[in-house]
N, C-alpha and C positions, 0 to 999 in steps of 0.2 A: 660798272663791266655788266652790259645790257645781257641779262639771264635767257631772252627768247630771239635770239640774234638767228635768224635760220637761212642761212647765207644759199643754202640752195634754192631759194623761192626768190623769182627772179623779184617780186613784189618786195623785196627786201633787197636783192644785188644791185636791181640798176638805180634805186634811189641811192645806192651807196656809193655808190661811182662815181653819179652825177655828183654828191656832196664833195667830193675828193675831186673831180674834174677828170676823172680817171678815164681813159680808153682802151679798147686793146688793140694790141700791136701784131702786126699778122707777122712780121719780123722775129718777132721772139714765139711766135705760137703760142698764143695767149687765149684759152676756151676756158672760160668756167663753170666747175659743174653744177647743173641745177636738177640733179638727180639724186634724190634721199636715198634711192635704194643701193645705186652705185657706190656713192658714199658711204654706205652702211656695211657694204661689199669691202671696200677698200681697209676700214677698221675692224672686221672681223679676221681680213687676211693677216693683219698685223699681230693679231695673236697677244696681245696685253697683258694677258694674265703672267707675263714672265715677268711681268716687271723693268724689260729694258728699255735705256732712252732710245726715243726715235730722232734718226736724222731726217729730215726732209727736205726736200731736194723741187724748187720753188713751190711755193706756198701760195703763190698768189695773193689773193684775197684772204687766204686762210680758212677757208671752208673745212679742210681737212683738219689742218693745224687745229682748231676749236674743236671738232669731234675728238680728237686724241685726248687733249688737253682736258674736256669735258670728262672724261673717263682717266685722267690722274695719270697721261702719259709726262714725261719730260722729254720737250721737246725741242730740237736744234732745230732751224728753218733758216735755209740757205736759199736770198731772194738775188736775181740779179737785179733786177728792173728797179732803180732807186726809188720810183713810183710812187711804188707796191708797198714799200716802209711806213708810208702814214696813215695806209688803208690800214694795215696790220696793227697799227697801233690801236685802231676804233675797234675792230675787231677779235683780235688776241692780247691786247695791252693788258689785260686785267689777269692777265694769267700767269703767276711769278715762275713757274715751271716751265713757260716759253721763251725763248733765246731766238732773236732773229739776228741773222747775219747777213749784211747786203757782202755780194758776189756772186763770182761765178765758180759754180762747181769745178768746172775743170780745168781751173787755174787754181784755186785754194788750197791751203794745206792740210789737205783731208786725214793725214795723220797724225796732226797733230788736233784737227776737231776731234777724232775720234779718243783718243789717249790710249789707255792699255783697254778698255771694258770693252764687252759685246753690244754690237746695235743691230734695232731694227732700222732699216733703211727703207722710205716712202715715197713716190713721188708721180703727180700727173706730167709726164717727160715730155717736152715740145718734141712733134715728130722728127725733125729734119736735124736731130740732133740727139735721137734716143740710143743708137749705137755708141756713140764715143761716149756717154756717160753712166751707160752700161757697164761698158769696156772700166770706166773710172771706178766703179765700185768694185768691181772684179778685183780690180786690184790689190784691195783693200780688203777681202774676203776674210782674212785671218780673223779679222776683227766684226763681222759682220755674220750673224745668225742668217736672216733674212731679209730680201726686199722685196718692197708689193710696189709693180710698177703698173700706171694705165699705158698703156701704148696704141700704135695703131694694130688694129684686128689682123693684119697681114702680118705684122711684126711676133704679134703673140704667138701667130701659129707657127713662125719661122722660130722662134726662141725655143715651141718644145717639140717640135717633128722629130719624128724615126727618122733611121735610113730609108731609103727607097724611095720617099715621094719628093714629087716637085720643090717641096718650100724647105726641104732641108739642105742646109750648106754649109758655109763655113760657121756661119755664127749660131746657129745651132749649136755644131762640134764644139765652139769658142763658150760658150755660157754651161754648157751640158759638162764640160769638165771639170768648172766649177761649184756647178750648182744643179739639184733635181729641179726641174720645170713644172710649174703647174696653172694650167688655167681657172680663173675663179669667176670671171663673168663675164660675157657680153656687154656692151655699151653702143646702143645707137646712138648717130650724130644729135638725135637729137636732144642728148643729156648735157649738151653745153651751149654755153651762150655766149659768144655767137658760136654756129654749130660750127664745127670743120667740115669738110666733104667728105670724108671715109668715116666709117665706125671703128670702134675702139673698143677695147679689150685690157681686163685687169689680170695681171699674172702675179704669182706669187715665185720664188727663187729661194729656194732652201738649201743653204752653203752645204757643202760638203766636210766631212770633219779633216780630209786631206783630199785635192784636188786629185784625179783621176790619171792628170801623168806626173811625173816627179820631176822637179825642177830641173836637171841633166837633161832630160829628154824635151822639154817643152818648146825649146829653138827648133829644133828639127822635127819633131809632131807638128806645128803648127805654120811651119813652109811646105811641108808635105800637103797639109791640107788646104794653105791656100793655092799651091799650084796643081791638086785635083780639083778643084772647084774653079777654077781660071780659067776650063777648059771643059767643063764638064759633061758636053755632047764628044767627047774622044777618051778611047780607054783610057785607064791608068797607066798602063806603057807609056803611050803616046803625049799624055798630058804632063806626066814626071819629067821624062824624057827631053820635051819640046820645055818646059819649065827649067833646065837646068840641071834638075837630081842627078846625083852621081855623075857630074861633067857632061850629062845629057845622051851617055850611050846608054843606048835601049836594052842591049845586051844585058849589061850591068843592071838597069831598074829593073827588067823581068824578072832575073836570078833576083833579084831583091826582095820581088811580088813573092814569086816562088817560095822564097824562104821564109817566107810567114804566112804561108799557106793560103795564098791570095793570086786568083787567077787574073794575070796581066791583062787581060777581057774583058775584067768588070768596067764600072765604073766610078767614080769617087761618091757619088750619091747614093751608093749600096754600100759604103763601109760603116761601121761602126765606131765608136769611138775606142775599141780594143782593138781594133783591126790594125786602126791609124797607129796604134802604139806598137804593137809589133810589127811595122812596118819600119815604124821610128827606130826600133833598135835595132833592125838589120841593118839599115842608110848608117846609122852611126857605126856601125860597127866595119864597114866597108873603106 
């Protein structure tokens, strides 16, 4: 095992890729981290002192994987690109607590990987499938204590957005039902090789002990959320009626909104999660 392998150093990274005949694929959203500061921000956000095992999504050539292992973490890394497996063999193969799984996190049996333990999840997420991966992780929130993701900065803003702003939307509500969201660090596009076209950010999702919406109301709740944001320029009364809520009857929609203590003339982007929850209760009762 090479004790001095600094994978965020382009002088180390580029020869490594050349030795393996590895070239990045735009179709896989491959951008390798060359910022030690960003790497340290990710590792710090993982809070490894609690001893939880780490599930890494998309280790690439292993910069984060190696940094985690060097600090004593047990890492299970899921990598889609078969070409990266040989590179990972060189960069992290000497760490007995690192297991590499070749596969797609969107189709793998994540429950079987997690078992009954609690985990930290970490990943530099490809921009084109960020939302599906986050949704996949939240499906297993009961066995995950926190998730630390590198995402497009615009997505980070949406994840952490509060009601009333332009960045607040259905994704904000969905994620915040399951987790508290923190922005950890801004990461400029120059921190990657090759550089992407936009800046990135590190976010940490700390899972709630219980989701803010009980299971019996989730279908109704998220139907309302998507209906409200599907026509976000319209008033709630119009947006929900147009989406067929309560049979599309505007009077019934307005009555449900008023019963929930919500002005029918408000727009979806102004409602907090507890207000959507009250509205879901009223819709379910009718």
